[in-house]
TORVOTI-910694 format. One record per residue: residue in one letter; x, y, z of N, C-alpha, C in turn. Coordinates in steps of 0.001 Angstrom, whole numbers, padded with zeros to 6 digits, always signed. Example, Ala and Ser with C-alpha at 12.3 -4.5 7.8 and 13.67 -1.06 7.14 Angstrom:
<numars>
A+013190-005690+007800+012300-004500+007800+013200-003300+007800 S+012850-002250+007080+013670-001060+007140+012900+000030+007870 
</numars>
This chain:
<numars>
P+000807-001219+000000+000000+000000+000000+000846+001276+000000 E+001997+001248+000597+002842+002435+000681+003445+002809-000669 I+003603+001857-001569+004243+002152-002851+003403+003105-003697 A+002102+003139-003501+001243+004041-004268+001544+005502-003951 R+002253+005780-002894+002586+007147-002502+003899+007627-003102 I+004603+006745-003765+005865+007115-004393+005564+007721-005754 E+006146+008871-006040+005970+009494-007349+007305+009976-007858 V+007591+009667-009127+008788+010147-009785+008355+011205-010774 E+008961+012392-010679+008656+013476-011605+009971+014060-012080 Y+010108+014243-013387+011339+014823-013912+011007+015665-015136 S+011933+016513-015508+011780+017275-016743+012973+016970-017630 G+012813+017155-018921+013870+016806-019867+013539+015513-020565 E+014501+015021-021331+014290+013808-022104+014914+012598-021418 A+014320+011439-021663+014841+010177-021144+014645+009114-022212 L+015488+008101-022217+015358+007035-023208+014321+006014-022757 D+014505+005381-021633+013567+004407-021065+013378+004737-019591 V+012137+004620-019103+011846+004947-017709+011049+003812-017088 E+011483+003358-015902+010769+002346-015149+010563+002886-013741 C+009309+002909-013288+008974+003498-011998+008139+002505-011187 Y+008382+002436-009892+007643+001511-009033+006458+002173-008336 G+006167+003428-008666+005009+004148-008144+004322+004855-009287 N+004025+006152-009100+003440+006996-010139+004544+007686-010918 L+004356+007860-012219+005350+008510-013065+004729+009725-013738 T+005332+010892-013529+004930+012125-014192+006134+012624-014961 C+006000+012787-016277+007173+013131-017072+006795+013891-018326 G+007819+014347-019030+007639+015022-020311+007764+014010-021430 Y+008844+014085-022198+009067+013203-023341+009925+012020-022925 V+009515+010809-023350+010301+009600-023160+010602+009051-024550 G+011876+008944-024904+012265+008486-026228+012018+007013-026467 G+011981+006223-025413+011778+004778-025535+010518+004343-024820 N+010654+003347-023949+009519+002773-023229+009349+003422-021862 A+008107+003426-021364+007807+003927-020023+006924+002914-019316 S+007258+002616-018058+006422+001708-017279+006355+002200-015840 A+005202+001968-015223+004993+002347-013832+004056+001333-013182 N+004287+001053-011913+003397+000140-011196+002030+000760-010959 E+001959+002086-010915+000696+002772-010665+000231+003520-011918 N+000380+004851-011973-000124+005684-013062+001007+006333-013843 I+000759+006602-015128+001680+007376-015961+000934+008594-016477 T+001535+009766-016281+001040+011019-016851+002218+011652-017560 C+002209+011659-018890+003369+012100-019660+002950+012900-020881 G+003981+013467-021522+003803+014071-022841+003772+012956-023860 D+004806+012850-024676+004906+011815-025700+005802+010681-025225 I+005488+009464-025681+006304+008284-025392+006658+007662-026739 G+007961+007509-026999+008431+007012-028286+008371+005510-028432 G+008049+004778-027390+007975+003317-027438+006671+002834-026839 N+006755+001777-026045+005590+001192-025392+005355+001834-024034 A+004104+001791-023566+003750+002302-022247+002957+001245-021500 S+003326+000996-020246+002575+000044-019431+002458+000590-018012 A+001275+000412-017432+001024+000898-016076+000059-000037-015371 G+000196-000116-014063-000710-000935-013264-002105-000358-013216 C-002221+000944-013408-003548+001565-013392-003734+002449-014625 N-003714+003771-014494-004065+004684-015598-002855+005164-016394 I-003082+005430-017686-002097+006085-018546-002777+007285-019199 M-002213+008465-018971-002716+009694-019585-001538+010393-020245 C-001499+010375-021576-000369+010908-022327-000847+011585-023599 N+000082+012262-024266-000219+012827-025582-000166+011712-026617 D+000983+011510-027244+001140+010517-028303+002015+009366-027820 I+001606+008137-028148+002385+006949-027819+002653+006214-029120 E+003934+006012-029438+004327+005382-030704+004146+003871-030689 G+004192+003250-029533+004115+001797-029446+002788+001322-028891 N+002850+000211-028154+001677-000418-027558+001396+000167-026179 V+000142+000031-025742-000283+000490-024427-000917-000671-023691 S-000509-000845-022440-001086-001863-021573-001289-001243-020201 C-002533-001271-019705-002793-000700-018384-003921-001466-017699 G-003899-001441-016386-004901-002160-015606-006210-001418-015467 C-006203-000112-015720-007424+000694-015566-007772+001383-016874 N-007580+002698-016954-008004+003495-018104-006825+004079-018870 S-007027+004272-020167-006039+004914-021022-006694+006111-021704 Q-006046+007272-021596-006537+008474-022265-005350+009139-022945 C-005350+009135-024287-004233+009651-025065-004750+010387-026299 K-003878+011207-026882-004237+011861-028143-004136+010876-029298 S-003060+010082-029336-002935+009057-030373-002072+007918-029867 I-002376+006718-030363-001621+005507-030038-001385+004786-031357 N-000120+004492-031666+000201+003850-032936+000300+002336-032844 G+000132+001770-031670+000188+000328-031492-001145-000192-030982 K-001118-001391-030416-002348-001973-029878-002549-001508-028436 V-003789-001580-027977-004150-001114-026643-004831-002245-025880 E-004363-002485-024661-005006-003417-023743-005250-002658-022452 A-006515-002563-022036-006857-001821-020818-007909-002577-020039 G-007781-002527-018714-008777-003166-017852-010037-002341-017710 G-009961-001054-018094-011118-000161-018012-011417+000447-019365 G-011589+001772-019396-011943+002467-020626-010739+002925-021423 V-010948+003158-022723-009916+003676-023619-010495+004896-024321 H-009793+006022-024222-010215+007244-024909-009047+007756-025739 I-009256+007832-027044-008232+008345-027977-008839+009513-028707 E-008143+010655-028691-008695+011862-029289-008795+011810-030807 K-007850+011109-031472-007955+011043-032934-007785+009651-033439 
</numars>
């Protein structure tokens, strides 16, 4: 239960990011994963989260345990809840 209180937030670019709590970030050039939620700008690879993913554009696949809300996803989407894509 305590891990849900961990949040990683950074600015700038990163190649691949793996977080054991919530992840808040800008651009990720590669893959991004978090045990809880991801809130990011663009992700250049795949995105996976234990709960929600809220991002701009994702170039790869999306896998999340709850909801996904993105502007665009270029891969396949697997979500335990709802999926909302703006375009």
